[in-house]
N, C-alpha and C positions, 0 to 999 in steps of 0.2 A: 662397041668399044672402038674408039678411034685410034689412029696410029700414035697420036700424041699421048694418049693415056697409056698405051703399051710401052712407049719409050720412057715415059716418066716412071712407070712401075719398075722397069728393068734397071733404070738408073738408080732408083731408090734401093732396090735389092742389092745391086753391086756395091753401093756405098755402105750399106749395112754389113754386107759380107766383109768388106775391107775393114770396117771398124772392129768387127769381131776378130779378124785375123790380127789386127794391131793389138787389141786387148789381150788376146791369147799369147802373143809374143811377149808383151810386157809382163804378164803373169809368169811365164816361163823364165824370163830373165830375172825377175824378182826372187823366185824360188831358188834358182841357181846361185844368185848372189848371196842369198841368206845361207845357203848350204856351204858355200865357199868360206864365208866369214865365220861360220860356226866351227869349221874344221881348222882354221888357222889359229895356232896357240898365241895368246897374247903375251907380251913381254913379262907381265906380272906372273903368269902361269909358268913361263920358262924359268924365271928367277926362283919361284917356289920349288920347282922340280930340281933345279941345281942345288938349292939349299938343303933339300931333303937328302939328296945323294951325298952331299958333303957331311951332313950329320950322321948318316948311316955309316960312312967310312970311318968316322971317329968313334963309332960304337954306340951312338944314341939309339934308343928304341922309340919309334914314332907311332906305331899302331898298337892297338890293344892286343891283337893276335900275337905280337912279339913278346908279350909278358907271360910269365908262368904264375898263374894264380892258384896252383895246387898248394894245399896245406902241407907243412912238414909232418913226418910220421907221428911225432909226439903230440902235436896239436890235433891231428886227425884222430888219434886214439882217445884223447881227452874229449873231443867232440862226440865221438861214439858213446863214451861212457856217460856223459851228461844227458845225452838224448835217450839212452836206454834206461836210466834210473827213473823210477816213479817219483812224482813230485811229493815232497814232504808236506804232510798236513800240519797246519799251525797247532801249537800246544793250546789246549783249552783255556789255560789260565793266562795266556799271553807269553811273550818272550821272557819277561822278568820272572815269572812264576817258575819256569823251567830252571833258571839259574839259582834263585833263592826260594826254595819251597817253604811254605809254611806259615 
Protein backbone atom coordinates (compact mmCIF):
# COMPACT_ATOMS: atom_id res chain seq x y z
CA UNK A 1 0.00 0.00 0.00
CA UNK A 2 1.50 3.32 -0.98
CA UNK A 3 1.50 6.59 0.90
CA UNK A 4 -0.95 8.05 -1.62
CA UNK A 5 -3.42 5.24 -0.97
CA UNK A 6 -3.15 5.80 2.78
CA UNK A 7 -3.66 9.56 2.44
CA UNK A 8 -6.60 9.06 0.09
CA UNK A 9 -8.25 6.62 2.47
CA UNK A 10 -7.80 8.84 5.51
CA UNK A 11 -9.06 11.87 3.57
CA UNK A 12 -12.11 9.89 2.47
CA UNK A 13 -12.74 8.69 6.03
CA UNK A 14 -12.50 12.21 7.47
CA UNK A 15 -14.86 13.61 4.82
CA UNK A 16 -17.37 10.83 5.57
CA UNK A 17 -17.03 11.49 9.30
CA UNK A 18 -17.65 15.19 8.67
CA UNK A 19 -20.73 14.39 6.56
CA UNK A 20 -22.15 12.20 9.31
CA UNK A 21 -21.55 14.92 11.89
CA UNK A 22 -23.29 17.48 9.70
CA UNK A 23 -26.20 15.09 9.06
CA UNK A 24 -26.52 14.30 12.78
CA UNK A 25 -26.48 18.02 13.59
CA UNK A 26 -29.21 18.72 11.04
CA UNK A 27 -31.35 15.90 12.42
CA UNK A 28 -30.95 17.23 15.96
CA UNK A 29 -31.88 20.74 14.81
CA UNK A 30 -34.93 19.45 12.91
CA UNK A 31 -36.17 17.49 15.92
CA UNK A 32 -35.58 20.43 18.25
CA UNK A 33 -37.37 22.82 15.87
CA UNK A 34 -40.35 20.49 15.50
CA UNK A 35 -40.58 20.11 19.27
CA UNK A 36 -40.49 23.89 19.80
CA UNK A 37 -43.13 24.48 17.13
CA UNK A 38 -45.41 21.85 18.58
CA UNK A 39 -45.23 23.41 22.04
CA UNK A 40 -46.00 26.96 20.94
CA UNK A 41 -49.77 27.57 21.03
CA UNK A 42 -51.17 28.93 17.82
CA UNK A 43 -53.26 32.13 17.88
CA UNK A 44 -56.36 30.08 17.00
CA UNK A 45 -55.86 27.80 20.02
CA UNK A 46 -55.32 30.80 22.28
CA UNK A 47 -58.54 32.39 20.97
CA UNK A 48 -60.40 29.12 21.54
CA UNK A 49 -59.13 28.90 25.10
CA UNK A 50 -60.13 32.51 25.81
CA UNK A 51 -63.61 31.90 24.36
CA UNK A 52 -64.09 28.79 26.50
CA UNK A 53 -63.09 30.68 29.62
CA UNK A 54 -65.50 33.52 28.80
CA UNK A 55 -68.37 31.09 28.18
CA UNK A 56 -67.71 29.23 31.43
CA UNK A 57 -67.73 32.53 33.35
CA UNK A 58 -71.18 33.21 31.86
CA UNK A 59 -72.40 29.80 33.04
CA UNK A 60 -72.29 27.76 29.84
CA UNK A 61 -71.50 24.06 30.09
CA UNK A 62 -68.99 22.98 27.49
CA UNK A 63 -68.04 19.40 28.35
CA UNK A 64 -70.26 16.34 28.73
CA UNK A 65 -68.89 15.72 32.22
CA UNK A 66 -70.44 19.04 33.31
CA UNK A 67 -73.98 17.80 32.60
CA UNK A 68 -76.12 15.77 35.02
CA UNK A 69 -77.66 12.87 33.10
CA UNK A 70 -79.28 11.24 36.15
CA UNK A 71 -83.00 10.56 35.86
CA UNK A 72 -85.38 12.33 38.25
CA UNK A 73 -86.72 10.01 40.99
CA UNK A 74 -90.18 9.64 39.37
CA UNK A 75 -88.78 8.63 35.99
CA UNK A 76 -86.30 6.32 37.65
CA UNK A 77 -89.16 4.61 39.54
CA UNK A 78 -91.20 4.24 36.32
CA UNK A 79 -88.22 2.79 34.52
CA UNK A 80 -87.70 0.20 37.25
CA UNK A 81 -91.41 -0.73 37.13
CA UNK A 82 -91.50 -1.16 33.36
CA UNK A 83 -88.33 -3.21 33.35
CA UNK A 84 -89.56 -5.42 36.19
CA UNK A 85 -93.01 -6.13 34.68
CA UNK A 86 -93.20 -9.27 32.52
CA UNK A 87 -94.18 -8.63 28.92
CA UNK A 88 -97.87 -9.03 28.14
CA UNK A 89 -98.73 -11.81 25.71
CA UNK A 90 -100.98 -10.70 22.85
CA UNK A 91 -104.62 -11.74 23.07
CA UNK A 92 -105.28 -14.85 20.95
CA UNK A 93 -108.12 -13.17 19.05
CA UNK A 94 -106.21 -9.98 18.35
CA UNK A 95 -106.58 -6.57 19.96
CA UNK A 96 -110.16 -6.00 18.72
CA UNK A 97 -111.37 -9.33 20.08
CA UNK A 98 -110.38 -8.26 23.60
CA UNK A 99 -112.44 -5.05 23.26
CA UNK A 100 -115.45 -6.50 21.38
CA UNK A 101 -115.80 -10.17 22.24
CA UNK A 102 -118.04 -12.27 20.35
